[in-house]
N, C-alpha and C positions, 0 to 999 in steps of 0.2 A: 177110834174114828179122831183124824187129826182136826176135823172141823175145816180143813182148806178146801175151798170150792174148787171142782177140776176146771180144768181149763175149757173156753167153748171149742168146739170143734166144728169145722167148715170145710166143705168142698168147693174148691176155685177153680173156675172155667176163666182161663188168662192166656192174653197174647201180645205181644208189642210191648213199647215202653211202658205203657200204663199197667198191664198185666204184670211186669216183672217189680216195677215200683209200689203197687198194691198188694202183691203178693209178700214182700218183704214186711210191710207195715204190717201184716198179720202176723207173720211169726217174730216179729220185735214183741209184737204185744202179748205173746204167749199163745197166740190161738194155735189149736193144733188142727192140721192140715193132712188128712188121712188120705188125699187123694187130689190131683192138678190134671185138667183135662185143659187140653192145649191143641194147636196145630201143627200139622206136616208143613213147613214152609213149601210154598208154591215154587217149582223151579223157573217159571216166568216171570217171578215178582223179583225186584230188587229187593234187598233182605238190609236193610240199614238199621235196624232197631234191635236190640236186646233181645235174647231168647228165654223166654219162660221154663223150657225145658232144662235148660243148663242151671237156673237158679234152683229148680226142684231137685236137680242131681248134685248140687252143691249142698242140699240140706239133707239129701237121703230120702226125699218126699217120691211117692210112686206117682207117675205119670204117665198119661196115656194120650193117646191122640187119634181119635177113631173118626173115622168119615161122617159116621152118624151117632151124635150123643146118646141119642135114643135106643142104642142097643137094650135089647131086654138084660143082658148078661151084665151090663155097666149098669143099669138101673138096679138090678137084684143087688149086687155087689155095694152099692153106694147105700141101699134102705140098709143093710147089715151094719152099715157104719155108723147108723143114728145121729147124722150129722145137727147142729144147732140151726147152722145158715148155707145157704148155697150163695156165694159170690159169683158174678161175672164180672171183669175187667178187661174189655177189648176183646173179647171171645167173638167171633164172627156169626155164629149161629144163634137164631133164636132158640129159646128153651120152652119146650112146651109144659103143660099141665102137671107131666108125670116128674119133671123137676120142680117145678115150682110148689108144688105141694107137698114135697118129699121133707125138707128142711123143718125141725119144730119150730124154729123164730123166724122164718121167713128168708126168702129170695131176695137179693139185692143187685143193682147196676151199677155201674161207674159209667156215664157218659159224658162224651167230651164236647158237651156245651152248656148254655145256660139255658135248662130245660125250663118252660116249654119249648124255647125257639130250638131250631136247627135238631129236631126229631129225627131219627132215621141213619142212614149212611153219610158215610164221609164229612161229619159235623164241622171240621176244622178248615176243610177245602171250602166248603159251600160258603162259611163264614167270611173269609178272606175275597172269594169271589164278589160278595156282594157288599165288599167295602165295610165291614164293621168294625169297629173301633174298640169291641171288647168281645171276648168269649168266656171259656172257662170249663169246668168241669162238674158234673152234679151226682151226686150219688141218690138212688132211688129205688124204693120196692117194683120188683118186676110183676108183670102180669101179663096176662097172654096178647097184648098189644104193645108193639115195640116203643119203647120209651114213655110208657104211658102213667105210671105208676107215682104214688105219692113219693114227693120229694123229702128226702132225710137233710142235704145240708148240698150246698153249693159254693164256688170261690170263684171269681171273676179274674180274668187277667188281661192287660193290656194288648192291643193289637197294634202296633204301629204304622205307620204309611207305606214303607216298604219291607216289612215283614214278610217273609215265605211262607207259606204253610209249614214247613219245617220248623221254622222260627217258634211258629206259632204251638206248634205240636209239642214242642219243648217245655212252653211255659204249661199249657196244658196237663202235661204228666206232673209237673210240679203240683199245680192247683188238684190235681188227682189226690196225689201223695197227701196231702194237706187237709183235705175234704175226708178222707178215711183216719187219718189218724186222730184227728179232733172228733169225729162223730164215735169211734171204736169204742170208747169207753161208755157212751149213754146204749148202746147197740148190746154189749156185753150187758149191761145192768139192766135191759128192757127198759130203759127210760126215755128213749128218742123220741121227739115229736115231729110227726109226719105231716105235710099239708100237700091237698091234694093239687095236681095242676091245673092251672086255667089253660086250657089245650087252645082255646081262641086265641090267645096271646103270642102263636107260634103255628108252624106247620111241618108237614113231614116231607123229607127229601130222600130221593131214592141215590144208589151208587150211580157214582159215573165211570165211565168205560173212556178209553184213550182218546177215542173219535168227537169225544164231545169237548176236546182241548182246541177245535177248529176255530181261530179267529174271525168273530163275522166282521165282514168288509164293511159295514155300518157303523160298527160300535164306537164309542168316543173313546180319548188315549185314555183316560180313567178308567173306562170298563176293561178296557186291553190291558191295562197296566196290572188291574186287581187279577185278572185270568192268568196273566203271565207268573204273578207270584203265587197264585193258588196252586200251579201246576208244576212250579220249578223244581228242577231235580230236589229229592230222588224219585219226584212222581213224572210219569209221563206229560212232556212239556206241552204248552201251546204251543199251536202252529199255523202257518199259513203257507199255500200253495205259489210258487213263482214260477211261471214259465212249464208248468207240471211238475216241479220239485217240491218237495215237502220240506220246508224250512222251519226250524225248530227255534225258538224264542224262548232262552233260559231266563235272561234278566234283563230288564229296562229300569229307567230311570224317567221321570217327569221332568219336564224342561219347561221354565217360561217361554212363550209364545209372543215372539215380536210382532205385534201388529203393525209396525210401521213398514214391514218389509214389502207390503202392497200383493203378497201370494195368498190367491183365493185358495180356500180350503176345497180339496180333492173331491171329486163325488164317489169315490170310494177309497180304501185303505191302499196306500203306496208305502212301499219300501224304500229307501233311498240312502245314496250315499254321497257325503260332502268332499271327498277325497280323504279324509281324517277318520269318519266315523260314520257308523250306520245310526239310520233314523227310521221312525215308524210314522209317517203322516197321518192322522186322523181325519176322518170326515167332517168331527167338530171344530175343525182349525187347530187343532192341538197337537204335538208332537211327542214323541218319546226318543229317547236315547236309547238304542240296544248297546246293553253292554256284555252280553253273551249271547251267540247264536250259532246255528250250524245246520248244514245238510242232512237229512237224515241218513244214515248210514256213516256217515263221516266221523271221524274223532278231533278234526283240524276244526276250530273256532274261524266262523267268518270274520273277518275285519274289512273296512274298506277297499282293499287292494283284491283280496281275495273274492269278496263279493262281486267287485266289477269285472274280475279276470273271469268269472263262472257265469254271470248273468249279462255282462256287455251293454250295460247301460248304467246311468247316475239314476233314473227314478224310476223305479216298475211298480205298476198296477198290479194288485195283489190279486190272484185268480177266484173267482167266486166259488 
């Protein structure tokens, strides 16, 4: 016997950029990964992120993408692998007791927020919608409730006032890599310190649908700006309706309001052209410069000229 301790063995559930980077962290640390479970990319989704399946192929790892990860045959094969750990890195399905009780040393998840805040789905988007100035990544032990288990470690990142959700997701990906890399030695040694979540300090959020991007007619300029940047491409955009046509708002910038011009705040959201730029006039008296917008189905961006040609007015009330 050489006395060399064998590498830990982990089954990895992973998807998206966080899945790619965290899988690479495990492999870099010498963790044996006999199985990677991922998703088939949805044909209706804009795939702007890196592929876990491609990384698995690069390293010659067995990789599967079952519709249901709880298939008896897959669980039976996993038991035979006798894993020390199960890790979930942005895998999109909840793992049930069969998986959570399978590894010898525990099942752990990487979540894209500073738990217990923003438990649940789309945590980066929700944080931007609510105007948060920081978020992060949290490694926690999994149990049968979503994002509920004890915290191993977390790392915060800033959210700038004009950051889009994609900007923030890039930062969260780096935070996830940092958290896993610095937590892994203690996990492998069995010396990690876990602290229970104070769940009352946060709440659970559900997933978002494209229809949830409708801009409320009574929203403040800041609320609109936050919604726009939370849903900016590659996500389905925030939108409004003008003369029955859906207008996608891709990017805005907050502008100082000149209170001396005598213009009263509108009673409902308006989209306006001043001949050279497009604006959103909010009911709180503040306005946003529209940096990028388009009519749904059109490739061409709307500018002041095309807006006026299409809608035939300089100032239009947004449809309720």
